[in-house]
Structures are given as structure tokens and as C-alpha cells.
N, C-alpha and C positions, 0 to 999 in steps of 0.2 A: 594631210601631209603635203610637203612641198615637192614640186616637180623640178627643183633646181638641181641639175647635175653639176659635177665639178667643172665640166667644160663650160656650161652656161655661167657659172660663177666667175671663172677666169675671164670671160669676155666683159665683165663689169669692172675689172681692174684696169685702170688707165696704164698705157704703155710706160714702162720705166718704174712703175710702182709695185709694191708687194704688200700683200695682206700681212699685217703684223702677226707674228707667231702665235700670240695668245688667242687671237681671233680665229686663226687656222685651227688651233687645237679645240676651241669651243665649237667650231663648225663640225669637227669630227665627232665629238661627243653629242652635240645638241642641234645639229643642222636643221632638222624639220621644226624644231621648237623656237629657234632664234632667227631663222632666215627672214628677210624682209618680204612682206606680202602675206596675205592670209591672216587668220585669226590666232589668238592665243590658244595653246594646248597645254594640258598638264604634262610636265616632263616625266620621263621614265627614270628608273634607278641609274641606268648607264649615264644618262645626261647629268643627273644630279652628282654622280661621282666626278664627272668631268668638270662641272661647275666648282665643286669643292676643291679640286686639285688645281684649277687654273684661274679662278677669280682672285684678284688682289685688290686692295683698297685703291690703287692708282689706275686701275684699268679704264676708268671713265675719264681720266684727266685729258688724255690726248687720243681722240678717235679721228683718224683721217676722214674727211667728208665722204670719200668714195666707199669707205667701209660701211657707211650707213645705207648704201644701196644694196649691200649684201646681208648685213646683220642689222636687224631691227633692235635699236637700243631699248625701246619700250618692251619688246618681248624678252630681251636679255634681262632687264630689271625684273620682269614678271617671273621668269624662270628662276633667277637667283633667289627671289623671295620664296617661291614654292619649294626650293631646295634647302631652305633654312639659312640663307645668306642675304637677308634683306638689306638694301641700301637705304641710307637715311633720307627722309623726306627733304627735298630741296637740293639733293645731289644732282649735279649736271652729268649726264652720261651722253657724250656727243652733243647732239642738239636737243636731246630729251631731258626734261627735269622731272625727277621723282616726285610725284604728288604727295600731299599729306595723306596719312593713313585714314581710312574711313572712320576709325575709332576716334581720331583726334578731331574730326569734323563735327562730331556730335557733342563734344565736350563744351 
């Protein structure tokens, strides 16, 4: 689990900037699973409910660089996949590009 408290997260936000609402909501539902740092963890049902309610096709199109200091795009993609909302291979999510699926590599 992450030791990132809301106060520590706020300190990563540059002055005058705000975390976009969708990422705030995802942090509420999935904080320990998507926060930058640490390894990937299987999301729980609460997190998956939040992912299903808040993920939209355009979420990855504009990710302010400072958000990637708070939310790991790699972990977000992993969690979305585990929750049944996989992003297509090649999709750019912030600075992260969704890799080909392991099944397509063996074909």
C-alpha cells in the first residue's frame, strides 16, 4: 500500500495548478493502486467500481505532466485492464504507451 497522504499529494501539485477532477475521483477510489511509486497491485471491487464510473475514452488524451508525479499512468492502465476496461495497445496515456498484449506477441 502507498503511504501517500492527501497532504503529501497536495505538495506535488505546482502552485496555481489543480488536479483534474477525474484524477481526483480516481485517487479516491483507487489511490493505493494507481499512485506513483511502488508496484502493481490487484484492485479491489471499490476501485473497479470507481474505474468503471470515471474512466472515459479521452482520459489519456491530456494528462498534465505534474499529474504523472501523483498518478502512475502504467498502473492506471493496469488497473483499468484488471477491472475489465482495457485500453487498446498503442494508446498513449500521458507519457506511457499501452504495450501490445502478450497474446499478440506470440502470434
